[in-house]
C-alpha positions as CSV (number, residue, x, y, z in Angstrom):
1,M,-8.3,-83.3,-62.0
2,Q,-5.1,-83.6,-60.0
3,E,-4.4,-79.9,-60.5
4,K,-7.8,-78.9,-59.4
5,R,-7.4,-80.9,-56.2
6,E,-4.1,-79.3,-55.5
7,R,-5.6,-75.8,-56.0
8,K,-8.4,-76.5,-53.4
9,G,-5.8,-77.8,-50.9
10,T,-3.8,-74.6,-51.3
11,I,-6.9,-72.4,-50.9
12,W,-7.8,-74.3,-47.8
13,I,-4.4,-73.9,-46.3
14,V,-4.4,-70.2,-47.0
15,L,-7.9,-69.8,-45.5
16,S,-6.8,-71.8,-42.4
17,M,-3.7,-69.6,-42.0
18,L,-5.8,-66.5,-42.4
19,F,-8.3,-67.8,-39.8
20,L,-5.5,-68.6,-37.4
21,I,-3.9,-65.2,-38.0
22,G,-7.4,-63.6,-37.3
23,I,-7.7,-65.6,-34.2
24,L,-4.3,-64.5,-33.0
25,V,-5.0,-60.8,-33.9
26,I,-8.3,-60.9,-32.0
27,G,-6.7,-62.6,-29.1
28,Y,-3.9,-60.0,-29.0
29,L,-6.3,-57.1,-29.3
30,Y,-8.5,-58.6,-26.5
31,F,-5.5,-59.2,-24.3
32,D,-4.2,-55.7,-24.9
33,S,-7.6,-54.2,-24.2
34,R,-7.9,-56.2,-21.0
35,T,-4.5,-55.1,-19.9
36,N,-5.2,-51.4,-20.7
37,M,-8.5,-51.7,-18.8
38,N,-6.8,-53.3,-15.8
39,N,-4.2,-50.6,-15.9
40,R,-6.8,-47.9,-16.0
41,I,-8.7,-49.5,-13.1
42,T,-5.5,-49.7,-11.1
43,E,-4.6,-46.1,-11.9
44,K,-8.2,-45.0,-11.0
45,V,-7.9,-46.8,-7.7
46,Q,-4.6,-45.3,-6.9
47,E,-5.9,-41.9,-8.0
48,N,-8.9,-42.2,-5.7
49,L,-6.7,-43.4,-2.9
50,Q,-4.5,-40.3,-3.4
51,L,-7.5,-38.0,-3.5
52,N,-8.8,-39.6,-0.3
53,Q,-5.4,-39.1,1.4
54,N,-5.4,-35.5,0.3
55,L,-8.9,-35.0,1.7
56,D,-7.9,-36.7,5.0
57,S,-4.9,-34.5,5.3
58,I,-6.9,-31.3,4.8
59,V,-9.6,-32.6,7.2
60,N,-7.0,-33.4,9.8
61,I,-5.8,-29.8,9.7
62,F,-9.4,-28.6,10.2
63,E,-9.9,-31.0,13.1
64,E,-6.7,-30.0,14.8
65,T,-7.6,-26.3,14.4
66,T,-11.0,-27.1,15.9
67,R,-9.5,-28.8,19.0
68,A,-6.8,-26.1,19.4
69,Y,-9.3,-23.2,19.6
70,G,-11.8,-25.0,21.8
71,V,-14.9,-23.0,22.6
72,L,-14.0,-20.2,20.2
73,N,-15.2,-22.5,17.4
74,D,-18.8,-21.9,18.6
75,S,-18.7,-18.4,17.2
76,L,-18.1,-19.8,13.7
77,H,-20.5,-22.7,13.6
78,D,-22.0,-21.5,10.2
79,L,-18.6,-21.7,8.5
80,R,-17.9,-25.1,10.2
81,D,-21.2,-26.4,8.7
82,V,-20.1,-25.2,5.2
83,I,-16.7,-27.0,5.6
84,T,-18.4,-30.2,6.7
85,T,-20.8,-30.1,3.7
86,Q,-17.9,-29.5,1.3
87,Q,-16.1,-32.4,2.8
88,D,-19.1,-34.7,2.3
89,R,-19.4,-33.5,-1.3
90,I,-15.8,-34.4,-2.1
91,K,-16.2,-37.9,-0.6
92,L,-19.3,-38.4,-2.8
93,L,-17.4,-37.3,-5.9
94,I,-14.6,-39.7,-5.2
95,A,-17.0,-42.5,-4.6
96,E,-18.7,-41.7,-8.0
97,N,-15.3,-41.8,-9.8
98,R,-15.7,-38.3,-11.0
99,G,-12.9,-36.5,-12.9
100,K,-9.7,-35.8,-11.0
101,R,-9.6,-32.2,-12.0
102,E,-13.1,-31.6,-10.7
103,I,-12.3,-33.3,-7.4
104,E,-9.0,-31.3,-7.1
105,R,-10.9,-28.1,-7.6
106,E,-13.2,-29.0,-4.8
107,L,-10.3,-29.9,-2.6
108,A,-8.7,-26.6,-3.3
109,L,-12.0,-24.9,-2.4
110,L,-12.2,-26.8,0.8
111,Q,-8.6,-25.9,1.7
112,S,-9.3,-22.2,1.1
113,K,-12.4,-22.4,3.3
114,I,-10.4,-24.0,6.1
115,Q,-7.7,-21.3,5.8
116,M,-10.4,-18.7,6.1
117,Y,-11.7,-20.5,9.1
118,E,-8.2,-20.5,10.7
119,H,-7.7,-16.8,10.0
120,K,-11.1,-15.9,11.6
121,L,-10.3,-18.0,14.6
122,D,-6.9,-16.3,14.9
123,S,-8.6,-12.9,14.8
124,I,-11.1,-13.9,17.4
125,F,-8.3,-15.3,19.6
126,L,-6.2,-12.1,19.3
127,Q,-9.3,-9.9,20.1
128,N,-10.1,-12.0,23.2
129,Q,-6.4,-11.9,24.2
130,K,-6.4,-8.1,23.9
131,L,-9.6,-7.9,25.9
132,T,-8.2,-10.2,28.5
133,D,-5.0,-8.1,28.8
134,E,-7.1,-5.0,29.1
135,N,-9.3,-6.5,31.7
136,L,-6.2,-7.7,33.6
137,K,-4.7,-4.2,33.5
138,L,-8.0,-2.7,34.6
139,S,-8.2,-5.4,37.4
140,H,-4.7,-4.5,38.5
141,L,-5.5,-0.8,38.4
142,F,-8.7,-1.4,40.4
143,E,-6.8,-3.4,42.9
144,S,-4.1,-0.7,43.2
145,E,-6.8,1.9,43.7
146,Q,-8.5,-0.2,46.3
147,K,-5.2,-0.7,48.1
148,R,-4.4,3.0,47.8
149,T,-7.9,3.9,49.1
150,Y,-7.6,1.5,51.9
151,E,-4.2,2.9,52.9
152,L,-5.5,6.4,52.7
153,T,-8.5,5.4,54.9
154,V,-6.2,3.8,57.4
155,E,-3.9,6.8,57.4
156,K,-6.9,9.1,57.8
157,E,-8.2,7.0,60.7
158,E,-4.8,7.1,62.3
159,L,-4.6,10.8,61.9
160,T,-8.1,11.2,63.3
161,K,-7.3,8.9,66.1
162,K,-4.1,10.8,66.9
163,A,-5.9,14.1,66.6
164,T,-8.7,12.9,68.9
165,L,-6.3,11.5,71.4
166,G,-4.2,14.6,71.2
167,A,-7.3,16.7,71.9
168,V,-8.1,14.9,75.1
169,V,-6.7,16.3,78.3
170,K,-5.7,13.8,81.0
171,A,-5.9,14.2,84.7
172,Y,-3.0,12.7,86.6
173,N,-2.5,11.8,90.3
174,V,-6.2,11.8,91.0
175,T,-6.7,11.3,94.8
176,A,-9.7,11.3,97.0
177,K,-9.3,11.6,100.8
178,T,-11.9,11.8,103.5
179,Y,-11.7,14.1,106.6
180,R,-13.4,14.9,109.8
181,V,-13.6,18.7,110.2
182,R,-13.3,19.9,113.8
183,G,-14.9,23.1,115.1
184,T,-11.7,25.0,114.7
185,G,-11.7,24.1,110.9
186,K,-8.9,21.6,111.3
187,E,-9.1,18.6,109.0
188,V,-8.4,15.2,110.4
189,E,-8.1,12.4,107.9
190,T,-10.4,9.4,108.5
191,D,-11.9,6.4,106.7
192,K,-14.8,6.0,109.2
193,A,-18.2,6.6,107.5
194,R,-19.8,8.0,110.7
195,R,-17.0,10.6,111.1
196,V,-16.6,11.9,107.5
197,D,-17.5,15.5,107.0
198,R,-15.5,16.3,103.9
199,I,-14.2,14.6,100.7
200,K,-11.2,16.3,99.1
201,I,-10.5,15.5,95.5
202,C,-7.1,16.6,94.1
203,F,-5.5,16.1,90.7
204,T,-3.3,17.6,88.0
205,I,-4.7,18.6,84.7
206,G,-2.0,17.5,82.2
207,E,-0.3,19.7,79.6
208,N,-1.9,19.7,76.2
209,L,-0.8,21.9,73.3
210,V,-3.5,20.8,70.9
211,I,-6.7,22.1,72.4
212,S,-7.6,25.7,72.5
213,P,-6.8,27.5,75.8
214,G,-9.3,29.4,77.9
215,K,-12.1,28.9,80.4
216,K,-12.9,25.2,80.9
217,N,-15.7,23.6,83.0
218,I,-14.4,20.9,85.4
219,Y,-17.0,18.5,86.7
220,I,-16.4,15.9,89.5
221,R,-18.8,13.1,90.1
222,I,-18.7,11.1,93.4
223,A,-20.9,8.0,93.3
224,R,-21.8,6.2,96.5
225,P,-21.6,2.3,96.7
226,D,-25.3,2.2,95.7
227,N,-24.4,4.3,92.5
228,V,-26.3,7.4,93.8
229,V,-24.3,10.5,92.9
230,L,-23.5,12.9,95.7
231,K,-24.7,16.5,95.1
232,M,-23.8,19.8,96.7
233,G,-27.5,20.6,97.3
234,K,-31.0,19.6,96.4
235,E,-31.1,21.3,93.0
236,E,-31.8,19.1,90.0
237,T,-30.0,21.4,87.5
238,N,-26.5,20.3,88.4
239,S,-26.0,18.2,85.3
240,F,-23.9,18.2,82.0
241,E,-23.8,16.4,78.7
242,Y,-21.7,13.3,78.4
243,N,-21.8,10.8,75.5
244,G,-25.1,12.3,74.4
245,K,-26.7,12.0,77.8
246,S,-27.4,14.4,80.7
247,I,-25.6,13.2,83.8
248,V,-25.4,14.7,87.4
249,Y,-22.2,16.1,88.8
250,S,-21.2,16.5,92.4
251,M,-19.1,19.6,92.0
252,K,-18.2,22.1,89.3
253,E,-15.2,24.4,88.9
254,I,-14.2,26.8,86.2
255,V,-10.4,27.0,85.4
256,D,-8.5,29.2,83.0
257,Y,-6.6,26.5,81.2
258,Q,-3.5,27.7,79.2
259,N,-2.3,24.4,77.9
260,K,0.0,23.9,80.8
261,A,-0.2,21.5,83.7
262,H,-2.6,22.8,86.3
263,N,-3.0,21.5,89.9
264,M,-6.3,21.8,91.7
265,C,-8.2,20.5,94.7
266,V,-12.0,20.6,95.4
267,N,-13.9,19.8,98.5
268,W,-17.3,18.2,98.9
269,D,-18.7,18.9,102.4
270,K,-21.5,17.0,104.0
271,I,-24.6,19.3,104.4
272,V,-26.9,16.9,106.2
273,D,-26.6,15.1,109.5
274,G,-26.0,11.4,109.8
275,S,-23.3,8.9,108.8
276,A,-22.1,8.4,105.3
277,M,-22.7,5.1,103.6
278,K,-20.1,2.4,104.1
279,G,-18.4,0.9,101.1
280,T,-16.4,2.0,98.0
281,Y,-17.1,5.3,96.3
282,Q,-16.2,6.0,92.7
283,V,-14.8,9.4,91.6
284,A,-14.7,10.6,88.0
285,V,-13.2,13.9,86.8
286,F,-14.5,15.6,83.6
287,M,-13.3,18.6,81.5
288,E,-16.2,19.8,79.5
289,S,-17.8,16.6,78.0
290,E,-14.7,14.4,78.3
291,Q,-13.8,12.2,81.2
292,I,-10.1,12.9,82.1
293,G,-9.5,10.9,85.2
294,T,-10.9,8.5,87.9
295,T,-10.1,7.2,91.4
296,S,-12.0,5.6,94.3
297,F,-12.0,5.5,98.1
298,T,-13.5,3.2,100.8
299,L,-15.3,4.1,104.0
300,N,-15.6,1.6,106.8
């Protein structure tokens, strides 16, 4: 009986020890499993953090490129949309704790698209720069041609002006004197309107080597104080063309001009009785259709 009791006690002790060992083993396994799980969670968090950092780094490059090229980005809006969609997809994969390799493949794909984006922007920039340089060259060429054209125009105008001025003959020392003519033909100078019988106009046609020599028409106009032009007679045909208009002349002479200085005097004689008009008379001398000299005189 005693032996039987001792045997039960031994069995109980053995079972207790086995139960305790089982409890210890289960506890160890649970603790180990919990530790491994915590480690895996920590690793996953760190892995996702690293993936997010990689994504942010790639996206930052994309955003810097976008800012650097400014309005040029508008020409690649379709590719920008693809990159943005790829970026959102990667964020979703990270949030869903998808496999690292899958996410890294997507990151590599995103990076290659951004590199393609940069390359295309570089190409557009270089093309625009080339066009800008060409436009600048054309602009400079156009400005140079404009300047050259302007200079040639000015030079032509100067030459034309010189040629025009050179082609105009000048009359120098133009004088107008008034005389009373006695019965003997003797001239007595006077400035009295009631005594004047003759107006003598003298001048020197200047030397000019530009115009062609030959017979030249010389016209003299004497205008009274009331602007009426004195005439040699009553004919209405004593006129010539000046500045596109037909104007009356007082006297006409024909000279053989040989490009050298030529002195001449012409007389206008009163043909009607009565006193001349008092006041200042204007005298103009013309060669052909060009005015070459002027003077005036006053009768009292």
